[in-house]
N, C-alpha and C positions, 0 to 999 in steps of 0.2 A: 073828517073822513069817517064814514060809518064802519064799524067793525064787521058789518055784514057785507061789505063791498066785495066785488069780484077779485079773485086771486089772479096774479100775473106771473109770468116767467120772464125774468130779466137776464139777458145774455150779453156777456162780452163776446166779441167776434174772433179776433185774431188769437190763435192758440187755444181757443175754447171750442169753437165750431169748425174752424178751418186751421190748417197747419201753417198758413202764411202769416206774415207780419207786415208792418208799414214799410220796411226796407225792401221787401220783395216788390211791393207796388211801385215804389220810387224807382227801383232798378228797371222795371218793365217800361215805365215812361221814359227813362233815360235812354233806353234802346230805340225808342220811337222818335227821337229827335230828328229834325230835318238836317240833312247834310252829314257827310262822313266825318268831317272835322269836329262838328258840334257833338256828334254821337260819341266819338272817342273822348273828347274833352269832358263831357258830362259823365260818361261811364267811369272814367278814371277818377274824376272828382268824387263821385258817389262811393266808389270802392275805398278811396283813401279815408273817407269819413266814417266808415263802418265801425272801426274800433272806438271812435269817439262817441258814436251813437250809443254803443253798448255801455260805455262808462256813464254817460249822462242818464241813461234809462235806469241804471242801478241807483244812481244818486237821487234822481227826482223825475217822476213821469212828467210833471209840468215843465221842468227845465228841458227835458228831452223833446217835448212837443214844440216848444218855442224854437229850439235849435234845429230840429229835424225839418220842419216845414219851410225853413228858409231855403231849402234845396229846391223848392218849387218857384222861387222868385223869377219872374220874367216869362214864365210859361203861359202860353195862350189858353184861355178858358175854353175856346172852341175845340182845340186839339185835345185837351185833357178829357173833355166830355165825349169827343168823337171816338177816342180809343177805349172808353170804359167798357163797351161790349166785348171788345177783344181781350181786355184785361180779365173780364169774367170768364170767358171761354178758355183762355190759355193758362191763367194763373189761379184764379179763385175756385172755379168749379172743380178742377181736378184735386184741389187741396181740401175739399170737404171731408171731414173725418167720417169713417165708416158708420159710427154710431149716431151721427148728428141727426139724420132724418128720423130715425126711430125715437130719439129723445124728444124732438119737437112734436112728433105725432102723438106720443103718449101724453105729453103736456096738453096738447089741444084736445085730446079725448076727454080729459077731466075738466075741460072748460076754461083753462087758463089763457089769458091774453098773452100773445107772444111779442116781446119787445127786445130789440137789440139796442144796446147802449155802448157806443164804441168811440175810440179816439181816431178811427180811420176817417177819411174824407168822404163827404156825402156822395159825390158823383162816382166814387169807386165801389160803393157797397149797395147802391140802389138795386142793381140787377140781381145780386146774390140774395138780398133780403126778399125780393119778389120770388125768386126761385125756391127759397126755403119756406115760403108762405108765412113770412113774418108779418104781423099785423101793423107794427109801427117801429120806427127806429129813430134814434137821435145820434148825431155824429158831429165831428168837427167840420168847419166850413172855411175854406180859404177866402181871403179878401182879394177881390179883383178890382182893378182900376183901369178903365178904358180897355177892358178885355184881357188884361194881363195880371198874373198873380203878383202880389206884393211880397209874398213870403210870410205874411201875418195870418194868424188864425182869428176869426171873428169870435168874440166872446158869446157865450161861456165856453171855455176850453174844456172839452170832455176828457177828464183825467181825474183819477183818485177821488178826493172828497167831493169834487164837482159832480161826479156821477151820482153820488148818494144824495146830494142836494136836489138834483134834477128829479130823481126818483121820488123823493118826498113830495115835491111840488106836483109832480105828475099824479101821484097817488091821491093827493088831496083833490086835484081837479077832476080826475076821472073815477073817483070813488073806488080806488083799488085798496084792498086790505093787505098791507105789507106783512102783517103777522102770519098770513096764510099764503104768502107769495114765496117764490123761489128765486134765487139769483145764482148764476153760474159764471165762474171765471177761472182762469189758469194762473193768475198773477197776484202776488202779494200787494201790488199797487192798487188792486181793486178791493182791498180789505174793507174800506168804508161801505161800498155798495153791498158786500156780502153780509156785513154786520147789521144792516137795518131791516133785513127780512127774517121771517120765521124759519126759513129753510135754505140756508146757504149751502152751496155745493162747490167743492173744489174740483175742477175738471182738468185733467192732464196737468196737475199743478206743478209749479216750480218748487224748489226745495223749501223755501221759507213758507209758502202757502200750505204745502203739505204738512209741515210741522205744526202750523197754526191750526189746521183742520183737525189733526189728531188730538191736539191739546183741548180743543173745544168740542170734540166728538161730532164734527160736521161730516157730512157725506163726502166721499172721495170717489170720483167717477173717471174712468178711462174710456174715451170715445175712439181711440186709435184702432 
């Protein structure tokens, strides 16, 4: 990779550019199930799992992903994609932080390529990335067999160190200068991706990330 390559801005999505998270998306799809009994059963099951989702997320983002996405097992790919526009309009678009558009606009103004790298599912974020004028995104992808989700995530699972690995490979392939690039995240789980760029930024950070940012003299930004 040439040191003179283009700079980029790498963004986590949930909690960084929008106030929603993966659980909000799952809850939305749970409410869209066919049949009253199925809706109640799915919604109650999802709510019952919320505390466990929180514990696994604190323990390991990779473990969280493997456990969390099992909740999609048996879902129709057609239905998931069909409701993605409604998900954007009802859940994601209203959750965009006030400062998000300005941040992206400023970044684009100085010529940085805009890239979202997220643990969310591809069909759930395509519309919002288009709306925010993101140049490219990488996300998690559900495995579907005969049109139905198995509950497995196709590798690579976008979380923690895997994000940093993808960024390095992308930078090499696209001639991106990481030392001149920015990375934005709200979570300590994204410490690997923040650490490999020249300009890491903690956005709406959780407690551990905020402390890390202060210790390393990283920028801290509030988009709310």
